[in-house]
N, C-alpha and C positions, 0 to 999 in steps of 0.2 A: 504493500499499500503505499501510495506517495500524497503528498500534498498537492492540490492543483490550485496554484496561484492564479490561474486565470478565471476561476469560479468567483463572481461577485460576492457570493455570501463569505467566501474565504476571505477576501479582502476585508470586508466589514466587520468580521470576527477579529482579524487581526488589529483592525482599527480601534477596537474595543479595550485591547491590551494597553494599560498605561504604563509608559516607559520610565518608571521611576528610577530605576537603577541606571539606565543609560543617561537620562539627564543629571544625575547625581556625579557620575565620574566617568561613565563610557565615551559619551559625545565630546565633553571638554578634552579629553586626552585625545581622542581621534582628531579634533579640530587643530590642536596643538601640533600632533605629529606631521599633520597635512600642511602645515604652515599658512593656515586661512588668515593669521594676523600680520603676515608680511606685507610690506609696503605695497609690493609689486602684484599682489594677488588681488585680481579683479573679478575674474570669473571662474566658477568651481563646477566640476562636473560631479554630480551625485548618480553615479552609475548603480541601477538598483534601488531607484528612490522608493518605490512602494507607494506609500499612502501619502508621501510627502512632508512627513514630521520632521525629518532630519534636514531636509531643505529650509522648513520653516524655522527650525531651531538654529541654523546658521545666520539667518537673518536677523536673529533677535541680538546678536553680538558682534557681527562682522559686516562691514560696508562693501558687499559683493553682490554679484548676480550669481544663480544658479541655474544649471542646466540639469532637470530633474528627468532621468530616464529610465524606464523600466521595460521589461519585456511583456508584462501583463496589462493589457489595456483595462481591465477591471481594477486593477491598484490605482492606474492613474486616472480612472473616472472617480474614484473616491478622492483621488488627491485634489483634481480640479474642481470637485464639489465643495469642498472643505477648506482648500488653500489656494484660493486666487490672490495673487499677488503678482504685480507687473515685473518685480524682479526675478521671479520664476518662470522659465519657460519649460513646458513638458515636452516629451519625446518618446515615442515607442521605440524601443529597440527593434531592429529587424530581425529575422530568422536567422542571420549568419552572424549575429552579435554586433554588427556595425552601426554606426551612428552617423546620422546626416550632418556630420560634422568636418571642417577640414582639417588637414594635418596641423599639429603644434598650435593649436587655438585657446587652449584652457591652461589656466595657471595653477590650477591644483586638482585633484581628483580624490574622491572617497568612494568606499563600498561600505554598507553595513549589513551583515548578515545575508551576504549574496551567495557565497560559495558553499555555505552550509545547506543550500536549497537544491544545489546542483550536483546529480551523480555522475555526470559524463565528465572525464577530466579533459577531453578535448575541447568542449565547450567551455571551461574556465579557462584552458589556455587562451582560447581566442578572445576571452573578454580581456584578459590581462593585457594581451597583445593590442588590441583596440584601444585599450585605455593609454597604452604606449604611444600610440599613434597620435592621438589627439593632444597629448600633453605638450607644453612648450618645453625646450631643453633647460634643464635645472629644476623643473618643477616636481612635486612629490606626489606620488599616489600612496594613501593610507587606506588600510583595510580593517574595520572592526569585526571581529568575528567571535564566536563562541570558542572558550579555550578549549581545545581538546583533551587537556589534563584535568578538566574539571567534571568527568562523567562520575555520576553517582554522588556528587557532593550534595548535601541536603539544604539547598538554598532554598528560601521560601518563596522568593518571586519567580524563580525560573529554574528547572532542575532538568539536567541533560543527561538522558541515559539512565542505566540501571546500575547501582553499586555492585562491584564484584564481576562485572562482565566485561571482556576485551571486545574492542571493536576493530575489525580490519579497516584500512583505508577504502574510504567510498562506501563503507556499510551502511545501510539505514540505521538511524538511532533515533530515539524518542525525545521529543522536547515538549515539556509543559510549561507554560507562562500562566502565571496567576493574575486574574482580571479582579478589580476591586469589588465587584458583586459576589466574590467568592468562588465563581466560575472558574474554568480555565480554557485556554486556547491551546490544544493538543494538536502538534504538527510533527510530521516525519521530516527529519534533516538527515545530512550525511556527514559521516564522520571523516574530516582531513586531518592528518597529522601536521605539526609546524613545519617541518622539514620539506614535506609536500609543497605547502604554500610558499616557501621561500624560493623552493626550486623553480617554481612557475615564475616567479618575478624575474628571477636571472635569466631564464630562458628568453623571456620576452625582450630582454635587452636592459633591464633596470640595473643600476648600480647601488652602492651602499644600502644593500638589502638587510633588514634587521626587524625585530619586534620588541615590543613593550607589553607588560602585564599590569594593567592598572588594577588598583584595589581601591574601596572607599576609604577617603582620608580619615585618619584616626579621629579628627575633631568634628567630623561631619555630624550635624544635629538637624539637618533639613527634612523635607518630605521623605517618609519611608525609612527613616535612620533604625526604628525599631524593628523593622522587618528584615534588615539586611547584617545580622551580627557575622555571619560566616564571610561576608565579602570584604570585610576589614583584612581579614588573614588569606583567603583563598580566592586568587583572581579568577572571576567567571568569564572574563574576556581575553582576547589577545590582539593588540593592534600589528599588523604587519606594516611597515614601511619603507618605500624605495624611491630612489631620484632617478629621473631619466637623464 
């Protein structure tokens, strides 16, 4: 069984998930790694933009424009309904992973939880290569993803896989995201080890390839703090970053 992101009900259910953890420390770390605050950053590509929440979050703190691209018309339908902003342009990604953009036209690129949704390694490699094409020289691509080392960790907000079970590269893995109403969004993701992701970036031509594993800051007392004790010591995310 897989998650069909093209279904409107799947897109709407995902929109119901409240990204408390991402807002607290996932997205800020991603934006920092991507260099969105750099003086020369004017145009940002969000590849795999989903319902547009990350694009919206970028605009809260950065003076940029965002190209929000996704393969799912349903995701973009929700995004356009909820997040109309002249600084965001939406684009459906073609079947060949290509974007309707010229070479070297964006100043930074990000992806959030894209590659855990894709089982085909060839498609993922095509995406990384396409992002490389549209980035200007010297720009950074940063990818926020589920930490493959967090399998079975009893996070309250989101649990990845089953404790004590080993998952091969590319294997389906269960992801449960808690909603504010007590229900959950249950997804089927795909397990990709860190070195596999790093190698994909290298193959595309990126340099200075590396990763960081953010955790909730020790002094954080904002929204959801009482629901994230594990996040202070066990990183639920990994951010891969590489420069063109």
